[in-house]
C-alpha positions in Angstrom: 35.3 13.0 2.3 33.6 11.9 -1.2 35.0 11.9 -4.1 33.3 14.0 -7.2 31.6 11.1 -9.2 29.8 9.4 -5.7 25.7 9.6 -5.3 23.7 10.2 -2.5 19.8 9.1 -3.1 17.8 10.7 -0.9 13.7 8.9 -0.6 11.4 11.8 -0.4 7.0 11.2 -0.1 6.3 15.1 0.7 6.4 14.9 4.8 8.4 16.7 7.1 10.4 14.0 7.9 11.5 13.4 4.6 11.9 16.9 3.8 14.3 17.1 6.8 16.1 14.0 5.7 16.5 16.1 2.1 17.6 18.6 4.0 20.5 16.4 5.5 21.2 15.2 2.6 21.8 18.1 0.5 23.6 19.4 3.3 26.3 16.7 3.2 26.5 16.0 -0.7 27.3 20.1 -1.0 30.0 19.3 1.8 31.6 16.1 0.2 30.8 17.0 -3.9 28.8 14.3 -4.2 25.6 14.0 -6.5 22.5 14.3 -5.0 19.5 12.5 -6.5 15.9 13.2 -5.2 13.7 10.0 -5.1 10.1 9.5 -5.1 8.2 6.3 -5.3 4.3 5.0 -6.2 2.5 2.1 -6.6 -1.5 1.3 -6.5 -2.1 0.3 -3.2 -3.6 -3.0 -2.1 -6.9 -2.0 -1.4 -7.4 -1.8 -4.9 -6.4 -5.1 -5.5 -3.1 -6.1 -7.0 -0.7 -3.7 -8.2 -0.2 -4.4 -12.2 3.8 -5.0 -12.9 5.4 -1.5 -14.1 2.4 -1.0 -15.8 -0.3 1.3 -15.5 -3.4 2.6 -17.4 -2.1 5.6 -19.1 -4.5 7.9 -17.7 -4.0 7.0 -14.3 0.0 7.4 -15.0 0.2 10.8 -15.9 -2.3 12.0 -13.6 -0.3 10.4 -10.8 3.0 11.1 -12.1 2.0 14.8 -12.2 0.6 15.0 -8.7 4.2 13.2 -8.1 5.9 15.6 -9.8 4.2 18.8 -7.8 5.0 17.2 -4.9 8.7 16.6 -5.6 9.1 19.8 -6.9 7.6 21.1 -3.7 9.7 19.0 -1.2 12.6 20.3 -2.8 11.8 23.8 -3.0 11.2 23.7 0.6 14.2 21.9 1.3 16.1 24.7 -0.8 18.1 22.5 -2.4 20.3 23.4 -5.6 19.2 23.1 -9.3 21.4 20.7 -9.8 19.8 18.0 -8.2 18.5 14.5 -9.9 14.6 14.3 -9.4 13.1 10.6 -10.3 9.8 9.4 -9.8 9.9 5.4 -9.9 7.1 3.1 -9.8 7.1 0.7 -7.0 6.7 0.3 -3.3 8.9 3.0 -2.1 11.0 0.6 0.2 11.7 -1.8 -2.9 12.5 1.6 -5.4 15.0 2.7 -2.8 16.9 -0.4 -2.2 17.0 -0.9 -6.1 18.4 2.8 -6.1 20.9 2.1 -3.8 23.0 -0.3 -5.9 24.3 2.6 -7.5 24.3 5.0 -4.4 27.3 5.4 -2.4 25.0 6.8 0.7 21.1 6.5 0.8 19.4 8.9 3.2 15.5 8.4 4.5 13.5 9.7 7.1 13.0 7.9 9.9 9.2 7.4 9.2 7.1 9.0 6.1 3.4 9.7 5.6 2.5 6.1 6.4 3.2 5.9 9.7 1.7 6.5 13.0 2.6 8.2 16.3 4.9 6.4 18.5 6.2 4.8 15.6 10.4 4.9 16.6 11.1 4.1 12.6 8.8 3.4 9.4 8.9 0.1 7.4 10.3 2.1 4.4 13.2 3.0 6.7 13.4 -0.8 8.4 13.6 -2.3 4.9 16.4 0.1 3.7 18.4 -0.1 6.4 18.3 -4.0 6.2 18.2 -4.5 2.4 20.3 -1.7 1.1 23.6 -1.7 -1.1 24.9 1.1 0.4 25.4 2.5 3.9 21.9 4.4 5.1 21.7 7.8 7.0 18.1 7.8 8.7 17.5 10.9 10.0 15.4 12.1 12.8 13.3 15.3 13.7 15.1 17.7 15.4 15.0 17.0 19.4 14.2 20.7 19.8 
């Protein structure tokens, strides 16, 4: 059983798989009394050239942050988690943002694959990266087998 100060971090990208992970993380946090932090990350895609390190043009940053905030709010609403849930948007590759977040977490929760996956993948690249590099235990939530 977790203590009051423990933190569960869950990565969300708006996919059905990430919403399932959020639901699992919310249930776990509720059952153990842990705090819940929902994290969504963004970065420039490689096709537009190298990503600026932590800096993007203000107009782009604001537009993307607004879109990400809406996507994050939609996922949180769909998962029906409580209003006390922390919501964060990070800049960087999602795998690295989640690994960085895991440094202060007691548990990291991710979906088995997200928007970038292709049919037949058992586990996505972000999930694999988190499992192999996180600073805390990681739960990979698979879809309901039904």
